[in-house]
GUKE-184925 format. One line per field, with one value per residue (C-alpha): residue number from 0; residue in three letters; x, y, z. Coordinates in steps of 0.2 Angstrom, whole numbers, plus 5000, padded with zeros to 4 digits. Example, Ala and Ser with C-alpha at 12.3 -4.5 7.8 and 13.67 -1.06 7.14 Angstrom:
<bamars>
n <- 0,1;
res <- ALA,SER;
X <- 5062,5068;
Y <- 4978,4995;
Z <- 5039,5036;
</bamars>
This chain:
<bamars>
n <- 0,1,2,3,4,5,6,7,8,9,10,11,12,13,14,15,16,17,18,19,20,21,22,23,24,25,26,27,28,29,30,31,32,33,34,35,36,37,38,39,40,41,42,43,44,45,46,47,48,49,50,51,52,53,54,55,56,57,58,59,60,61,62,63,64,65,66,67,68,69,70,71,72,73,74,75,76,77,78,79,80,81,82,83,84,85,86,87,88,89,90,91,92,93,94,95,96,97,98,99,100,101;
res <- MET,LYS,LYS,LEU,GLU,SER,LYS,GLN,GLN,PHE,GLU,GLU,ALA,LYS,LYS,GLY,LYS,ALA,VAL,PHE,LEU,PHE,SER,ALA,ASP,TRP,CYS,PRO,ASP,CYS,ARG,PHE,LEU,ASP,PRO,PHE,MET,PRO,GLU,MET,GLU,SER,THR,PHE,ASN,GLU,PHE,ASP,PHE,TYR,TYR,VAL,ASP,ARG,ASP,GLU,HIS,ILE,GLU,ILE,ALA,GLN,GLU,MET,ASP,ILE,PHE,GLY,ILE,PRO,SER,PHE,VAL,ALA,TYR,ARG,ASP,ASN,ALA,GLU,THR,GLY,ARG,TYR,VAL,GLY,LYS,GLU,ARG,LYS,THR,PRO,GLU,GLN,VAL,THR,SER,PHE,LEU,GLU,THR,VAL;
X <- 4963,4952,4947,4950,4934,4938,4953,4942,4946,4963,4968,4960,4969,4984,4981,4984,4996,4992,5000,4992,4996,4995,4988,4976,4966,4974,4993,5001,5014,5000,4992,5006,5006,4987,4992,5004,4997,4985,4998,5008,4993,4994,5010,5010,4994,4996,4995,4977,4982,4973,4971,4970,4965,4977,4964,4952,4963,4972,4974,4978,4994,4999,5001,5009,5023,5016,5019,5024,5013,5012,5020,5018,5016,5016,5011,5011,5003,4999,5018,5025,5036,5042,5038,5042,5036,5041,5034,5044,5037,5039,5043,5035,5053,5056,5037,5043,5058,5049,5037,5050,5057,5042;
Y <- 5030,5021,5001,4991,4982,4972,4963,4977,4992,4987,4988,5003,5011,5004,5016,5032,5035,5023,5016,5002,4997,4978,4975,4966,4972,4956,4962,4973,4980,4985,4993,5004,5014,5021,5034,5043,5037,5051,5062,5051,5055,5073,5076,5064,5071,5066,5048,5039,5029,5012,4999,4980,4968,4955,4942,4949,4949,4936,4933,4950,4948,4932,4939,4954,4940,4950,4937,4948,4963,4978,4982,4995,4997,5011,5012,5025,5024,5006,5001,4996,5012,5005,4992,4993,4974,4965,4959,4970,4985,5004,5018,5038,5040,5022,5025,5044,5038,5026,5038,5050,5037,5032;
Z <- 5011,5002,5005,4988,4984,4970,4959,4945,4955,4958,4940,4939,4951,4943,4928,4938,4953,4965,4983,4988,5007,5010,5028,5039,5055,5066,5061,5076,5064,5053,5066,5069,5054,5058,5067,5053,5036,5035,5038,5024,5012,5015,5011,4996,4989,4973,4975,4977,4993,4994,5008,5003,5015,5012,5019,5009,4992,4996,4976,4971,4986,4977,4961,4968,4976,4993,5008,5023,5028,5029,5013,5000,4980,4969,4952,4942,4923,4923,4928,4945,4952,4967,4982,5002,5003,5021,5037,5047,5057,5045,5053,5049,5042,5032,5024,5020,5011,5000,4996,4991,4977,4969;
</bamars>
């Protein structure tokens, strides 16, 4: 998973097929995703996956109305195709179900 470094990178990534994972190092429900996200990236390899540190990119999170983490937002051709936003812990099955719809 690529780590988002800038707002410009975010804007460029949205033009393709991208999934943004809004997260933070201190978030235990976010760390729950760590073991199974490499498999998700492999399974859904048509997407570029980006880790967005919510604390480093608070302005992007606010613009996107993301107040709970971990949260996923998918884009294709600069249009949002789906979001799975909320502060609850997400299981591999829930993430898979979301990615199958975007």
